[in-house]
C-alpha positions as CSV (number, residue, x, y, z in Angstrom):
1,M,0.0,0.0,0.0
2,K,1.5,3.3,-1.1
3,I,0.7,6.9,-0.1
4,L,-1.6,7.2,-3.3
5,D,-3.6,4.2,-2.2
6,W,-4.2,5.5,1.3
7,Y,-5.0,8.9,-0.1
8,I,-7.8,7.6,-2.4
9,I,-9.1,5.1,0.1
10,R,-9.3,7.8,2.7
11,K,-11.3,10.1,0.3
12,F,-13.5,7.1,-0.8
13,V,-14.4,6.0,2.7
14,T,-15.0,9.5,4.2
15,T,-17.1,10.5,1.3
16,Y,-19.1,7.2,1.4
17,I,-19.7,7.6,5.2
18,F,-20.7,11.2,4.7
19,A,-23.3,10.1,2.1
20,I,-24.6,7.5,4.4
21,V,-25.0,9.8,7.4
22,A,-26.6,12.6,5.3
23,L,-29.2,10.2,3.7
24,S,-29.8,8.5,7.1
25,L,-30.8,11.7,8.7
26,I,-33.1,12.5,5.8
27,I,-34.7,9.1,6.1
28,V,-35.2,9.6,9.9
29,V,-36.7,13.0,9.5
30,F,-39.2,12.0,6.7
31,D,-40.1,8.6,8.3
32,T,-40.7,10.2,11.7
33,S,-42.9,12.9,10.1
34,E,-45.0,10.2,8.3
35,K,-45.4,7.9,11.4
36,I,-45.5,10.5,14.2
37,D,-49.2,10.2,14.6
38,D,-49.0,6.4,15.0
39,F,-46.3,6.7,17.5
40,V,-48.2,9.1,19.6
41,E,-51.6,7.3,19.2
42,K,-50.2,3.9,20.3
43,N,-47.8,5.4,23.0
44,A,-44.7,4.0,21.4
45,P,-41.8,4.3,24.0
46,L,-39.0,6.7,22.9
47,H,-36.3,3.9,23.4
48,A,-38.4,1.5,21.3
49,I,-38.6,4.1,18.5
50,I,-34.9,4.8,18.5
51,F,-33.5,1.3,19.0
52,D,-36.2,-1.2,17.9
53,Y,-37.5,0.8,14.9
54,F,-34.8,3.2,13.6
55,G,-31.9,1.0,14.9
56,N,-33.2,-1.8,12.8
57,S,-34.5,0.2,9.9
58,L,-31.4,2.1,9.0
59,P,-29.1,-0.9,8.3
60,F,-31.8,-2.1,5.8
61,F,-32.0,1.3,4.0
62,I,-28.2,1.8,4.1
63,N,-27.6,-1.6,2.6
64,T,-30.4,-1.2,0.0
65,F,-28.9,2.1,-1.2
66,S,-25.3,1.1,-0.7
67,A,-24.6,0.9,-4.4
68,L,-26.0,4.5,-4.8
69,F,-23.9,5.8,-1.9
70,T,-20.8,4.1,-3.5
71,F,-21.4,5.6,-6.9
72,I,-22.2,9.1,-5.6
73,A,-19.0,9.0,-3.4
74,V,-16.8,7.9,-6.3
75,I,-18.3,10.4,-8.7
76,F,-18.0,13.2,-6.1
77,F,-14.4,12.9,-4.9
78,T,-13.0,11.6,-8.3
79,S,-14.6,14.6,-10.1
80,N,-13.1,16.9,-7.4
81,M,-9.6,15.3,-8.1
82,A,-10.1,15.7,-11.8
83,G,-11.2,19.3,-11.4
84,H,-7.9,20.0,-9.5
85,T,-5.9,18.2,-12.1
86,E,-4.7,15.7,-9.5
87,I,-5.5,12.7,-11.8
88,V,-3.5,14.2,-14.7
89,A,-0.5,14.7,-12.3
90,I,-0.8,11.1,-11.0
91,L,-1.0,9.5,-14.6
92,S,1.8,11.8,-15.9
93,N,4.2,10.6,-13.2
94,G,4.1,7.0,-14.6
95,V,1.2,5.6,-12.6
96,S,-0.9,3.5,-14.9
97,F,-4.7,3.8,-15.0
98,N,-4.9,0.1,-13.8
99,R,-2.7,1.0,-10.8
100,F,-4.8,4.1,-10.2
101,L,-7.9,1.9,-10.0
102,R,-6.5,-0.5,-7.4
103,P,-7.5,1.5,-4.2
104,Y,-11.0,1.9,-5.7
105,M,-11.3,-1.8,-6.2
106,I,-10.1,-2.6,-2.7
107,V,-12.8,-0.4,-1.1
108,S,-15.5,-1.5,-3.4
109,I,-14.7,-5.2,-2.8
110,A,-14.8,-4.5,0.9
111,I,-18.1,-2.8,0.7
112,T,-19.5,-5.6,-1.5
113,I,-18.4,-8.3,1.0
114,A,-19.8,-6.3,3.9
115,S,-23.1,-5.9,2.1
116,V,-23.4,-9.6,1.4
117,A,-22.8,-10.4,5.0
118,L,-25.3,-7.8,6.2
119,S,-27.9,-9.1,3.8
120,N,-27.6,-12.7,4.8
121,F,-26.8,-12.6,8.5
122,V,-27.5,-9.3,10.2
123,I,-30.4,-7.5,8.4
124,P,-32.9,-10.5,8.5
125,N,-32.8,-10.4,12.3
126,A,-33.1,-6.6,12.3
127,T,-36.0,-6.8,9.8
128,A,-37.8,-9.3,12.0
129,S,-37.4,-6.9,15.0
130,R,-38.6,-4.0,12.9
131,Y,-41.7,-5.8,11.7
132,K,-42.6,-6.7,15.4
133,F,-42.4,-3.0,16.3
134,E,-44.5,-2.0,13.2
135,E,-47.1,-4.7,14.0
136,R,-47.4,-3.3,17.5
137,Y,-47.1,0.5,17.0
138,V,-47.6,1.3,13.3
139,R,-49.8,-1.2,11.6
140,R,-52.9,-3.0,12.8
141,P,-51.7,-6.4,14.4
142,F,-51.5,-9.0,11.7
143,N,-54.5,-11.4,11.6
144,N,-54.2,-14.2,9.3
145,K,-57.6,-14.3,7.5
146,E,-56.8,-17.2,5.3
147,K,-59.4,-20.0,5.6
148,N,-59.3,-23.7,4.6
149,I,-55.5,-23.7,4.4
150,H,-53.9,-26.6,2.6
151,R,-50.2,-27.3,2.5
152,Q,-48.0,-30.2,1.3
153,S,-45.5,-30.9,4.1
154,S,-43.7,-33.5,1.9
155,P,-44.6,-35.6,-1.1
156,G,-47.8,-37.5,-0.1
157,V,-48.2,-35.7,3.3
158,L,-50.9,-33.1,3.2
159,V,-51.7,-30.7,5.9
160,Y,-55.1,-28.9,6.4
161,L,-56.3,-26.4,8.9
162,E,-59.5,-24.4,8.9
163,S,-57.8,-21.2,10.3
164,F,-54.8,-19.9,12.2
165,N,-54.9,-17.6,15.2
166,V,-51.6,-15.6,15.1
167,R,-51.8,-14.3,18.8
168,D,-52.2,-17.8,20.3
169,Q,-50.3,-19.7,17.5
170,I,-53.2,-22.1,17.2
171,G,-54.4,-23.9,14.0
172,Y,-58.0,-25.1,14.3
173,K,-59.5,-28.3,12.9
174,F,-55.9,-29.5,12.1
175,S,-55.4,-32.7,10.1
176,I,-52.5,-34.5,8.4
177,E,-53.2,-37.1,5.6
178,H,-50.7,-39.5,4.2
179,I,-51.5,-40.5,0.7
180,E,-49.5,-43.0,-1.4
181,D,-50.4,-44.1,-5.0
182,N,-53.7,-42.2,-4.8
183,R,-54.6,-44.2,-1.7
184,L,-55.3,-42.7,1.8
185,L,-53.0,-44.6,4.3
186,S,-53.6,-42.6,7.4
187,K,-55.4,-39.4,8.7
188,L,-54.4,-37.7,11.9
189,S,-56.9,-35.1,13.0
190,S,-57.4,-32.9,16.0
191,S,-59.8,-30.1,17.2
192,Y,-56.8,-27.7,17.3
193,A,-53.0,-27.8,17.2
194,H,-50.6,-25.3,19.0
195,W,-47.4,-24.3,17.4
196,D,-44.7,-24.7,20.1
197,T,-41.9,-22.3,19.3
198,A,-39.6,-23.8,22.0
199,I,-39.4,-27.2,20.2
200,D,-40.6,-26.2,16.7
201,K,-43.3,-28.8,16.7
202,W,-47.0,-28.9,16.5
203,K,-48.8,-30.0,19.7
204,M,-52.0,-31.6,18.6
205,H,-54.9,-31.7,21.1
206,N,-57.8,-34.1,21.3
207,Y,-56.5,-36.1,18.3
208,T,-57.8,-39.1,16.4
209,L,-55.5,-41.3,14.4
210,R,-57.0,-43.5,11.7
211,I,-54.9,-46.0,9.8
212,F,-56.4,-47.6,6.8
213,G,-55.6,-51.2,5.7
214,D,-56.8,-53.0,2.7
215,S,-60.0,-54.1,4.4
216,S,-59.5,-52.8,7.9
217,E,-59.3,-49.6,9.9
218,Q,-57.5,-48.9,13.1
219,I,-58.5,-45.9,15.3
220,S,-56.7,-44.5,18.3
221,T,-57.4,-41.3,20.2
222,G,-55.4,-39.2,22.7
223,L,-55.3,-35.8,24.5
224,S,-52.0,-34.6,23.3
225,L,-49.4,-35.5,20.5
226,D,-46.2,-33.7,19.3
227,T,-45.9,-33.7,15.5
228,A,-42.9,-32.5,13.5
229,L,-43.8,-31.1,10.0
230,N,-42.0,-29.0,7.3
231,V,-45.1,-26.7,7.6
232,T,-44.5,-24.3,10.6
233,G,-46.5,-21.9,12.5
234,K,-44.1,-19.1,11.5
235,E,-45.4,-19.4,7.9
236,F,-48.8,-18.3,9.1
237,S,-47.7,-15.7,11.6
238,V,-46.0,-13.2,9.2
239,R,-47.4,-11.4,6.2
240,A,-46.5,-13.7,3.3
241,D,-44.6,-11.0,1.4
242,K,-42.4,-10.3,4.4
243,L,-41.6,-13.9,5.6
244,V,-38.4,-14.5,3.5
245,E,-37.0,-11.1,4.5
246,T,-36.7,-12.2,8.1
247,M,-34.7,-15.4,7.4
248,S,-31.0,-15.7,7.6
249,Y,-28.9,-17.3,4.8
250,T,-29.2,-20.8,6.5
251,E,-32.9,-20.4,7.3
252,L,-33.7,-19.2,3.8
253,N,-31.9,-22.2,2.2
254,E,-33.8,-24.6,4.5
255,F,-37.1,-22.9,3.7
256,I,-36.3,-23.2,-0.1
257,A,-35.5,-26.8,0.4
258,D,-38.9,-27.4,2.2
259,L,-40.8,-25.5,-0.6
260,E,-39.1,-27.7,-3.2
261,L,-40.2,-30.7,-1.2
262,Q,-43.7,-29.3,-1.0
263,G,-43.8,-28.3,-4.7
264,S,-45.0,-24.9,-3.6
265,V,-45.5,-22.1,-6.1
266,A,-44.2,-19.7,-3.4
267,I,-40.7,-20.8,-4.1
268,N,-40.2,-18.0,-6.6
269,D,-40.4,-15.3,-3.9
270,A,-37.8,-17.2,-1.8
271,L,-35.5,-17.7,-4.7
272,I,-35.7,-14.0,-5.6
273,E,-34.8,-13.0,-2.1
274,K,-31.8,-15.5,-2.1
275,H,-30.3,-14.3,-5.4
276,K,-30.8,-10.6,-4.8
277,R,-28.9,-10.9,-1.5
278,I,-25.8,-11.7,-3.7
279,A,-26.6,-9.9,-6.9
280,Y,-27.5,-6.5,-5.5
281,P,-24.3,-6.0,-3.6
282,M,-22.3,-6.7,-6.8
283,A,-23.6,-3.4,-8.0
284,N,-21.1,-1.8,-5.6
285,F,-18.2,-3.2,-7.6
286,I,-19.7,-2.5,-11.0
287,L,-20.8,1.1,-10.3
288,T,-17.4,1.9,-8.8
289,I,-15.7,1.1,-12.2
290,I,-18.4,3.1,-14.1
291,G,-18.0,5.9,-11.6
292,V,-14.2,6.2,-12.0
293,T,-14.4,6.0,-15.8
294,V,-17.1,8.8,-15.9
295,S,-15.5,11.2,-13.5
296,S,-11.8,10.7,-14.0
297,R,-11.7,13.2,-16.9
298,K,-11.9,17.0,-16.5
299,T,-14.9,18.2,-18.4
300,R,-16.3,21.6,-19.2
301,G,-19.5,20.8,-17.4
302,G,-17.5,20.2,-14.2
303,M,-18.5,18.1,-11.3
304,G,-22.1,18.8,-11.8
305,L,-22.3,17.2,-15.2
306,N,-20.5,14.1,-13.8
307,I,-22.7,13.8,-10.8
308,G,-25.9,14.2,-12.9
309,L,-24.7,11.5,-15.4
310,G,-23.6,9.3,-12.6
311,I,-26.9,9.5,-10.7
312,A,-28.9,8.9,-13.9
313,L,-26.7,5.7,-14.5
314,S,-27.0,4.5,-11.0
315,F,-30.8,5.0,-10.8
316,G,-31.2,3.3,-14.1
317,Y,-29.2,0.3,-12.8
318,I,-31.2,0.1,-9.5
319,L,-34.5,0.4,-11.3
320,F,-33.5,-2.3,-13.8
321,Q,-32.7,-4.6,-10.9
322,R,-36.1,-4.0,-9.4
323,F,-37.9,-4.3,-12.8
324,S,-36.2,-7.7,-13.5
325,E,-38.1,-9.3,-10.6
326,M,-41.3,-8.8,-12.6
327,F,-40.0,-11.3,-15.3
328,V,-39.9,-13.9,-12.5
329,Q,-43.4,-13.2,-11.3
330,G,-44.6,-13.5,-14.9
331,N,-42.8,-16.8,-15.3
332,V,-40.7,-15.4,-18.1
333,L,-37.3,-16.0,-16.5
334,T,-35.9,-18.0,-13.7
335,P,-35.0,-16.0,-10.6
336,A,-31.3,-16.6,-11.1
337,V,-31.3,-15.4,-14.7
338,A,-33.6,-12.4,-14.0
339,L,-31.6,-11.2,-11.0
340,W,-28.3,-11.4,-12.6
341,I,-29.2,-9.9,-16.0
342,P,-28.7,-6.3,-14.8
343,N,-25.3,-7.1,-13.4
344,I,-24.2,-8.8,-16.6
345,L,-25.4,-5.9,-18.8
346,F,-23.9,-3.2,-16.7
347,A,-20.7,-5.2,-16.3
348,I,-20.5,-5.0,-20.1
349,V,-21.1,-1.3,-20.0
350,A,-18.5,-0.8,-17.3
351,G,-16.0,-2.9,-19.4
352,Y,-16.7,-0.8,-22.5
353,M,-16.3,2.5,-20.6
354,Y,-13.1,1.4,-19.0
355,Y,-11.8,0.3,-22.4
356,T,-12.7,3.6,-24.0
357,T,-11.4,5.8,-21.2
358,P,-8.2,7.7,-22.1
359,K,-5.5,6.3,-19.9
């Protein structure tokens, strides 16, 4: 690491942090003004607002817009260096453009790795805590209104419940059917089943087990029975569109495996969440290259032109990322292809801009 590396890294990191702090303050101000009535009406404690809500919201917003922060930081301080003819001096002293890029790559790779780690291991827990706060103080408490719920726990194992009470974690008129070769082998039914979060099992109450033979039927009853299924109470306790966002990397992979086993159509949402946790952070690296190539030349429009062009490119990239998810919902593309197309296309753009940049 040379003096030049530390000089650029320091500028990059300080500008990046400044952009994060500035936008975080804006988010806090606007979000507070929007939700202040809910906070007052429901008597939300100040410490809960600060730590449970904003303390868990800001990591999500910062990580979501990390690529934009990175791009703006690169555009801003690189344009400033170009405006003061620093880059011309650096290159004219025998430093190659590739060597000049090295500190940019070091910081962008570090930000990308940090973003991936946050997306998969930190933010899911923070998001779960934020949703709990919102359910209590902002939104109306979630009430699962779904009726006559059918799920496939595994091939040939069908689960049915008439309704689910989120507050008490109880599924009413709960039954499990085991079917093989279009033949009902057994049926376990109960008046209600309680999801026990301590052991991650269903506790069935007042149950009846019927086992069907070729020409006979065995019936047994009992007061309580613990049953392990791939279908969990958590699936019914969280808004469907928010469930995967609260899962860590390991939990998400296990959930996807369960959905594959069940043959559930909801697997697309889980796969989108899995791939975007890796694909979106890659934008930090790609936009850094584009940002340097755009702003390393001194232009007549000055810093304003570079920043304007940079913001337009970054927003186009981010919007393209979000738009690509629609192709998955329409069954046009697989989640892996749809989520990585923006990265591939903008990586090509970054390569072209790098190739054509005067060095």
